[in-house]
C-alpha positions in Angstrom: 38.4 -61.1 3.8 35.7 -61.4 1.1 34.8 -58.2 -0.8 31.9 -56.5 0.7 29.8 -53.4 0.0 29.4 -50.9 2.8 26.2 -49.0 3.6 28.1 -45.7 3.7 31.4 -44.2 4.6 30.7 -44.3 8.4 29.9 -48.0 8.1 33.2 -48.5 6.2 34.9 -46.6 9.0 33.5 -48.8 11.7 34.7 -52.0 9.8 38.1 -50.5 9.2 38.4 -49.5 12.9 37.6 -53.0 14.0 40.5 -54.1 11.9 42.8 -51.5 13.5 41.7 -52.2 17.1 45.2 -53.1 18.1 46.0 -49.3 17.9 43.3 -48.4 20.4 44.2 -46.0 23.2 47.8 -45.7 22.1 49.1 -42.3 22.7 51.4 -42.3 19.7 48.6 -42.7 17.2 47.2 -39.9 15.0 44.4 -40.6 12.4 44.4 -38.4 9.3 41.6 -38.5 6.8 42.0 -37.4 3.1 39.2 -35.0 2.3 36.5 -35.3 1.3 35.5 -38.9 1.3 38.2 -40.1 3.7 37.2 -37.8 6.5 34.0 -39.5 7.6 35.8 -42.9 7.4 38.7 -41.5 9.4 36.3 -40.0 12.0 34.9 -43.4 12.8 38.4 -44.9 13.0 39.7 -42.1 15.3 36.6 -42.3 17.5 36.9 -46.0 17.9 40.7 -45.9 18.5 40.5 -43.0 20.9 43.0 -41.1 18.7 43.2 -37.5 17.6 41.7 -36.8 14.1 43.2 -34.5 11.5 43.0 -34.0 7.8 45.7 -34.6 5.3 45.2 -32.7 2.1 45.9 -34.1 -1.3 44.7 -32.9 -4.7 44.3 -35.0 -7.8 46.2 -33.8 -10.9 43.6 -34.4 -13.6 44.4 -35.0 -17.2 43.4 -31.9 -19.2 39.9 -32.2 -20.7 39.5 -35.4 -18.7 39.8 -34.1 -15.2 38.4 -37.3 -13.6 41.4 -39.3 -14.9 44.3 -38.8 -12.5 47.7 -38.3 -14.1 49.0 -37.9 -10.5 48.4 -36.1 -7.2 50.0 -33.3 -5.1 50.0 -33.4 -1.3 50.8 -31.1 1.6 54.4 -30.1 1.5 54.4 -30.0 -2.3 55.0 -33.7 -2.8 53.9 -34.7 -6.4 53.3 -38.3 -7.4 52.8 -39.0 -11.1 50.9 -41.9 -12.6 53.5 -43.0 -15.1 51.3 -45.3 -17.0 48.7 -42.5 -17.7 51.3 -39.9 -18.5 53.2 -42.3 -20.9 49.9 -43.7 -22.4 48.5 -40.2 -23.1 51.9 -38.6 -24.1 51.5 -35.9 -21.5 54.3 -33.4 -21.5 56.2 -32.5 -18.3 55.1 -28.9 -18.5 51.4 -30.0 -18.5 52.1 -31.8 -15.2 54.0 -28.8 -13.8 51.1 -26.5 -14.7 48.6 -28.8 -13.1 50.8 -29.2 -10.0 51.1 -25.4 -9.6 47.4 -24.8 -10.0 46.4 -27.6 -7.6 49.2 -26.5 -5.2 47.6 -23.1 -4.9 44.2 -24.7 -4.3 45.8 -27.0 -1.7 47.3 -24.1 0.1 43.9 -22.3 0.2 42.1 -25.4 1.5 44.8 -26.0 4.2 44.2 -22.5 5.5 40.4 -22.9 5.4 40.4 -26.4 7.0 43.0 -25.6 9.7 41.6 -22.2 10.6 45.0 -21.2 12.0 45.7 -24.4 13.8 49.1 -25.9 13.2 49.6 -29.2 11.6 49.9 -32.1 14.1 53.4 -33.1 15.1 54.0 -36.6 13.8 57.6 -37.2 14.6 57.8 -40.4 16.6 54.1 -41.1 16.1 52.1 -43.6 14.2 50.1 -41.9 11.6 47.1 -43.8 10.1 46.2 -42.2 6.8 42.6 -43.0 5.8 40.8 -42.6 2.5 37.6 -44.0 1.2 39.1 -45.9 -1.7 42.3 -46.7 -3.6 41.4 -46.1 -7.2 43.8 -45.4 -8.8 45.8 -44.8 -5.6 47.8 -41.7 -6.6 46.3 -39.6 -3.8 47.2 -42.1 -1.1 50.8 -42.5 -2.5 51.2 -38.8 -2.4 49.9 -38.6 1.2 52.3 -41.4 2.2 55.3 -39.8 0.5 54.5 -36.3 2.0 54.0 -37.8 5.5 57.3 -39.7 5.3 59.4 -37.2 3.2 62.7 -36.8 4.9 61.8 -39.4 7.5 62.2 -43.1 7.9 58.8 -44.8 8.0 57.1 -48.1 7.2 53.7 -48.3 5.6 51.2 -51.0 5.0 47.5 -51.3 4.2 45.3 -53.4 6.5 42.2 -55.3 5.3 39.5 -54.5 4.2 41.2 -52.4 1.4 41.6 -54.2 -1.9 44.6 -53.9 -4.1 44.2 -51.3 -6.8 43.7 -54.0 -9.4 41.0 -55.9 -7.6 37.4 -56.0 -8.6 36.4 -53.8 -5.7 38.8 -51.1 -6.7 37.8 -51.3 -10.4 34.1 -51.0 -9.3 35.0 -48.1 -7.2 36.8 -46.4 -10.1 33.9 -46.9 -12.4 31.5 -45.5 -9.8 29.4 -48.7 -9.2 29.2 -50.1 -5.8 30.5 -48.6 -2.5 34.1 -47.7 -2.2 36.3 -49.8 0.0 38.0 -47.9 2.8 41.7 -47.8 3.0 44.2 -47.0 5.7 48.0 -46.8 5.7 50.0 -46.9 8.9 53.1 -44.9 9.0 55.6 -44.6 11.9 57.5 -41.4 11.5 61.0 -41.1 13.0 63.8 -38.7 12.4 67.0 -40.1 10.9 70.5 -38.9 11.4 70.5 -37.3 7.9 67.4 -35.1 8.4 66.5 -32.1 10.5 
């Protein structure tokens, strides 16, 4: 699929939903959007697929004094993903990452409580979880969400079109703030293994 700009996140969600139509009306599917930008995209996907919508919280771990640059991300369940290239390139010490993870972990817990309003997290065992965000630049948030979703479980994941690889022109434009971000979705099938739970 050729790179394309989207009118807005809802437009991107409709395009992505069309690419995921083979999941329509499947009772095992759950769509989870990564706030904030991924939620309007996920809404359109969930609506088109007839699937329940939920949020999956992830917080970027920003480089000190350059908060927009991600040195990693933390997701629900305390899963931390580190961008090794950034950490190595900027000589970031492990304790700096730990401090950022602790700080963002507290904020993540606060937001989970606010977003869920007492509702439990959806049960994903044996279900297909489609994680949706509004872009993949640099991708640490989505990697953290995938790892958190599949932690302790066997799962497969892939990214369907129209999402570009993180090194593509669309992702670079997204990272620089020019153009519309390209939506992404990862599909994960979550199953227990004999060694867990």
